[in-house]
HTML snippet that shows the backbone in 3Dmol.js (N, CA, C, O; Angstrom):
<script src="https://3Dmol.org/build/3Dmol-min.js"></script>
<div id="view" style="width:600px;height:400px;position:relative"></div>
<script>
const pdb = `
ATOM      1  N   MET A   1      21.304   5.465  17.605  1.00  0.00           N
ATOM      2  CA  MET A   1      20.533   4.335  17.061  1.00  0.00           C
ATOM      3  C   MET A   1      20.557   3.169  18.057  1.00  0.00           C
ATOM      4  O   MET A   1      21.530   2.958  18.780  1.00  0.00           O
ATOM      5  N   THR A   2      19.469   2.438  18.064  1.00  0.00           N
ATOM      6  CA  THR A   2      19.389   1.312  18.994  1.00  0.00           C
ATOM      7  C   THR A   2      20.046   0.079  18.398  1.00  0.00           C
ATOM      8  O   THR A   2      20.312   0.016  17.198  1.00  0.00           O
ATOM      9  N   LEU A   3      20.302  -0.890  19.249  1.00  0.00           N
ATOM     10  CA  LEU A   3      20.943  -2.124  18.801  1.00  0.00           C
ATOM     11  C   LEU A   3      20.041  -2.862  17.821  1.00  0.00           C
ATOM     12  O   LEU A   3      20.521  -3.502  16.886  1.00  0.00           O
ATOM     13  N   ASN A   4      18.717  -2.770  18.041  1.00  0.00           N
ATOM     14  CA  ASN A   4      17.768  -3.444  17.157  1.00  0.00           C
ATOM     15  C   ASN A   4      17.829  -2.863  15.748  1.00  0.00           C
ATOM     16  O   ASN A   4      17.742  -3.596  14.763  1.00  0.00           O
ATOM     17  N   GLN A   5      17.979  -1.527  15.657  1.00  0.00           N
ATOM     18  CA  GLN A   5      18.064  -0.890  14.342  1.00  0.00           C
ATOM     19  C   GLN A   5      19.321  -1.346  13.605  1.00  0.00           C
ATOM     20  O   GLN A   5      19.281  -1.612  12.404  1.00  0.00           O
ATOM     21  N   TRP A   6      20.436  -1.434  14.328  1.00  0.00           N
ATOM     22  CA  TRP A   6      21.677  -1.885  13.697  1.00  0.00           C
ATOM     23  C   TRP A   6      21.544  -3.318  13.224  1.00  0.00           C
ATOM     24  O   TRP A   6      22.099  -3.703  12.194  1.00  0.00           O
ATOM     25  N   ASN A   7      20.782  -4.126  14.011  1.00  0.00           N
ATOM     26  CA  ASN A   7      20.572  -5.523  13.636  1.00  0.00           C
ATOM     27  C   ASN A   7      19.840  -5.606  12.304  1.00  0.00           C
ATOM     28  O   ASN A   7      20.239  -6.375  11.430  1.00  0.00           O
ATOM     29  N   TRP A   8      18.773  -4.823  12.134  1.00  0.00           N
ATOM     30  CA  TRP A   8      18.011  -4.843  10.883  1.00  0.00           C
ATOM     31  C   TRP A   8      18.825  -4.276   9.726  1.00  0.00           C
ATOM     32  O   TRP A   8      18.708  -4.745   8.594  1.00  0.00           O
ATOM     33  N   ILE A   9      19.653  -3.265  10.008  1.00  0.00           N
ATOM     34  CA  ILE A   9      20.495  -2.686   8.955  1.00  0.00           C
ATOM     35  C   ILE A   9      21.495  -3.728   8.459  1.00  0.00           C
ATOM     36  O   ILE A   9      21.709  -3.863   7.254  1.00  0.00           O
ATOM     37  N   SER A  10      22.104  -4.462   9.387  1.00  0.00           N
ATOM     38  CA  SER A  10      23.078  -5.487   9.007  1.00  0.00           C
ATOM     39  C   SER A  10      22.400  -6.592   8.204  1.00  0.00           C
ATOM     40  O   SER A  10      22.986  -7.138   7.269  1.00  0.00           O
ATOM     41  N   VAL A  11      21.161  -6.917   8.574  1.00  0.00           N
ATOM     42  CA  VAL A  11      20.408  -7.942   7.834  1.00  0.00           C
ATOM     43  C   VAL A  11      20.130  -7.451   6.416  1.00  0.00           C
ATOM     44  O   VAL A  11      20.265  -8.206   5.453  1.00  0.00           O
ATOM     45  N   GLY A  12      19.743  -6.185   6.294  1.00  0.00           N
ATOM     46  CA  GLY A  12      19.448  -5.617   4.980  1.00  0.00           C
ATOM     47  C   GLY A  12      20.685  -5.586   4.097  1.00  0.00           C
ATOM     48  O   GLY A  12      20.618  -5.919   2.914  1.00  0.00           O
ATOM     49  N   VAL A  13      21.809  -5.189   4.668  1.00  0.00           N
ATOM     50  CA  VAL A  13      23.065  -5.141   3.912  1.00  0.00           C
ATOM     51  C   VAL A  13      23.466  -6.542   3.471  1.00  0.00           C
ATOM     52  O   VAL A  13      23.909  -6.738   2.339  1.00  0.00           O
ATOM     53  N   ALA A  14      23.311  -7.516   4.366  1.00  0.00           N
ATOM     54  CA  ALA A  14      23.663  -8.902   4.040  1.00  0.00           C
ATOM     55  C   ALA A  14      22.796  -9.407   2.888  1.00  0.00           C
ATOM     56  O   ALA A  14      23.293 -10.090   1.992  1.00  0.00           O
ATOM     57  N   LEU A  15      21.507  -9.075   2.906  1.00  0.00           N
ATOM     58  CA  LEU A  15      20.606  -9.515   1.835  1.00  0.00           C
ATOM     59  C   LEU A  15      20.978  -8.863   0.511  1.00  0.00           C
ATOM     60  O   LEU A  15      20.968  -9.521  -0.529  1.00  0.00           O
ATOM     61  N   ILE A  16      21.306  -7.572   0.543  1.00  0.00           N
ATOM     62  CA  ILE A  16      21.683  -6.856  -0.684  1.00  0.00           C
ATOM     63  C   ILE A  16      22.954  -7.456  -1.283  1.00  0.00           C
ATOM     64  O   ILE A  16      23.031  -7.686  -2.490  1.00  0.00           O
ATOM     65  N   LEU A  17      23.951  -7.706  -0.430  1.00  0.00           N
ATOM     66  CA  LEU A  17      25.196  -8.291  -0.918  1.00  0.00           C
ATOM     67  C   LEU A  17      24.952  -9.685  -1.478  1.00  0.00           C
ATOM     68  O   LEU A  17      25.535 -10.059  -2.495  1.00  0.00           O
ATOM     69  N   PHE A  18      24.087 -10.458  -0.813  1.00  0.00           N
ATOM     70  CA  PHE A  18      23.782 -11.817  -1.263  1.00  0.00           C
ATOM     71  C   PHE A  18      23.138 -11.798  -2.647  1.00  0.00           C
ATOM     72  O   PHE A  18      23.438 -12.638  -3.496  1.00  0.00           O
ATOM     73  N   ILE A  19      22.241 -10.817  -2.864  1.00  0.00           N
ATOM     74  CA  ILE A  19      21.557 -10.712  -4.158  1.00  0.00           C
ATOM     75  C   ILE A  19      22.525 -10.239  -5.250  1.00  0.00           C
ATOM     76  O   ILE A  19      22.525 -10.772  -6.360  1.00  0.00           O
ATOM     77  N   LEU A  20      23.343  -9.242  -4.929  1.00  0.00           N
ATOM     78  CA  LEU A  20      24.260  -8.694  -5.928  1.00  0.00           C
ATOM     79  C   LEU A  20      25.372  -9.679  -6.285  1.00  0.00           C
ATOM     80  O   LEU A  20      25.817  -9.739  -7.432  1.00  0.00           O
ATOM     81  N   LEU A  21      25.815 -10.449  -5.293  1.00  0.00           N
ATOM     82  CA  LEU A  21      26.902 -11.388  -5.552  1.00  0.00           C
ATOM     83  C   LEU A  21      26.346 -12.739  -5.962  1.00  0.00           C
ATOM     84  O   LEU A  21      27.110 -13.668  -6.224  1.00  0.00           O
TER      85      LEU A  21
END
`;
const viewer = $3Dmol.createViewer("view");
viewer.addModel(pdb, "pdb");
viewer.setStyle({}, {cartoon: {color: "spectrum"}});
viewer.zoomTo();
viewer.render();
</script>
């Protein structure tokens, strides 16, 4: 996986955690 893909994945995870918490 490229660094850009990991960047978007981390952003998605951060958004999900922000919404759930």
